[in-house]
C-alpha positions as CSV (number, residue, x, y, z in Angstrom):
1,M,-13.9,-32.3,38.5
2,R,-11.6,-29.1,39.4
3,T,-10.5,-29.2,35.5
4,L,-14.4,-29.0,34.5
5,V,-15.0,-26.0,36.8
6,G,-11.9,-24.2,35.7
7,L,-12.9,-24.7,32.1
8,L,-16.5,-23.5,32.9
9,L,-14.9,-20.5,34.7
10,S,-12.5,-19.6,32.1
11,L,-15.1,-19.8,29.3
12,M,-17.5,-17.4,31.2
13,T,-14.5,-15.1,31.6
14,C,-13.4,-15.2,27.9
15,C,-17.1,-15.2,26.6
16,P,-18.9,-12.7,28.7
17,A,-22.1,-13.3,26.7
18,W,-22.5,-16.8,28.1
19,A,-22.3,-15.4,31.7
20,Q,-24.9,-12.6,31.0
21,A,-27.3,-15.3,29.3
22,G,-27.1,-17.3,32.5
23,D,-27.8,-14.0,34.6
24,A,-30.7,-13.3,32.3
25,S,-32.3,-16.7,32.6
26,D,-31.8,-16.5,36.5
27,E,-33.4,-13.0,36.5
28,V,-36.3,-14.5,34.3
29,R,-36.7,-17.2,36.8
30,K,-36.6,-15.2,39.8
31,G,-39.1,-12.6,38.2
32,H,-41.6,-15.6,37.4
33,H,-41.4,-16.7,41.2
34,L,-42.2,-13.1,42.3
35,A,-44.9,-12.4,39.7
36,A,-46.4,-15.8,40.7
37,L,-46.6,-14.7,44.4
38,V,-46.9,-11.0,44.3
39,C,-48.6,-10.0,41.1
40,A,-50.9,-13.0,40.7
41,I,-53.1,-11.3,43.3
42,C,-54.5,-9.2,40.7
43,H,-53.0,-10.6,37.5
44,V,-52.8,-13.8,35.7
45,A,-49.0,-13.5,35.8
46,A,-48.2,-17.1,35.1
47,A,-49.9,-20.3,34.1
48,D,-48.5,-22.0,37.1
49,Q,-49.5,-19.3,39.7
50,P,-50.6,-21.1,42.8
51,Y,-54.1,-19.2,43.0
52,E,-56.5,-17.4,40.8
53,P,-56.5,-13.4,41.0
54,V,-58.8,-12.1,43.6
55,L,-59.4,-9.1,41.4
56,R,-62.7,-9.3,39.4
57,P,-62.3,-8.9,36.5
58,P,-58.7,-9.6,36.8
59,A,-56.1,-6.9,35.7
60,P,-54.5,-7.4,32.3
61,S,-52.7,-10.7,32.0
62,F,-48.9,-10.5,31.8
63,A,-49.0,-12.3,28.4
64,S,-51.2,-9.5,27.2
65,I,-48.9,-6.9,28.6
66,A,-46.0,-8.4,27.2
67,Q,-47.5,-8.1,23.7
68,R,-47.7,-4.3,24.0
69,M,-45.0,-3.1,21.5
70,D,-45.1,0.4,23.0
71,L,-43.5,-0.9,26.2
72,D,-39.9,-1.5,27.1
73,A,-38.1,-2.4,30.2
74,A,-37.6,1.4,31.2
75,K,-41.2,2.0,31.1
76,L,-42.4,-1.2,32.6
77,Q,-39.9,-0.5,35.6
78,K,-41.3,2.9,36.2
79,F,-44.8,1.8,35.9
80,I,-44.4,-1.4,38.5
81,A,-42.7,1.0,40.9
82,T,-45.3,3.8,40.8
83,T,-48.5,3.9,42.7
84,H,-51.4,4.2,40.4
85,R,-54.1,4.4,43.1
86,G,-55.6,7.3,44.6
87,L,-58.8,9.2,45.1
88,D,-59.1,9.7,41.5
89,E,-58.2,6.0,40.7
90,P,-59.3,3.8,43.7
91,N,-58.8,0.7,41.9
92,G,-55.7,1.6,40.2
93,M,-52.5,-0.5,40.7
94,P,-50.7,-0.5,44.0
95,N,-47.1,0.0,44.5
96,P,-46.2,-3.8,45.3
97,E,-43.1,-2.2,47.0
98,L,-40.5,-4.5,45.6
99,L,-36.8,-3.8,45.7
100,D,-35.3,-2.3,42.4
101,S,-33.8,-5.6,41.8
102,Q,-36.9,-7.5,42.2
103,V,-38.7,-4.9,39.8
104,K,-36.1,-5.5,37.1
105,E,-36.6,-9.5,37.5
106,V,-40.4,-9.2,37.2
107,V,-39.9,-7.0,34.0
108,A,-37.4,-9.6,32.6
109,Y,-39.9,-12.2,33.2
110,L,-42.6,-10.2,31.7
111,L,-40.7,-9.4,28.7
112,S,-39.5,-13.0,28.2
113,L,-43.3,-13.6,27.4
114,R,-43.2,-11.4,24.5
115,K,-43.8,-13.4,21.4
116,Q,-41.3,-13.3,18.6
117,H,-42.4,-12.6,15.4
């Protein structure tokens, strides 16, 4: 068993892309979990979210947002971390008050929904 663990660690050290792929999939998994809990209040964030959005009509689905080619990770991170609700926009998106790392996870999940052409 030690040999197998040692081999895997050495492969991850010599091939950092493998380690990053694991980190990226973990980030997507965590983002999916957060989206299903936090974002699903207003959005259809995941097919397996535990409840329907309370907002009627719901905010744009994550699947539709992911298809917007003008959005990238930086734009999404800034948008999610900024409050869009105020006197001029009373129904705008509130700031979900996520940690920076959590915003990155939600963005990773959202971008993972982008269909490859």
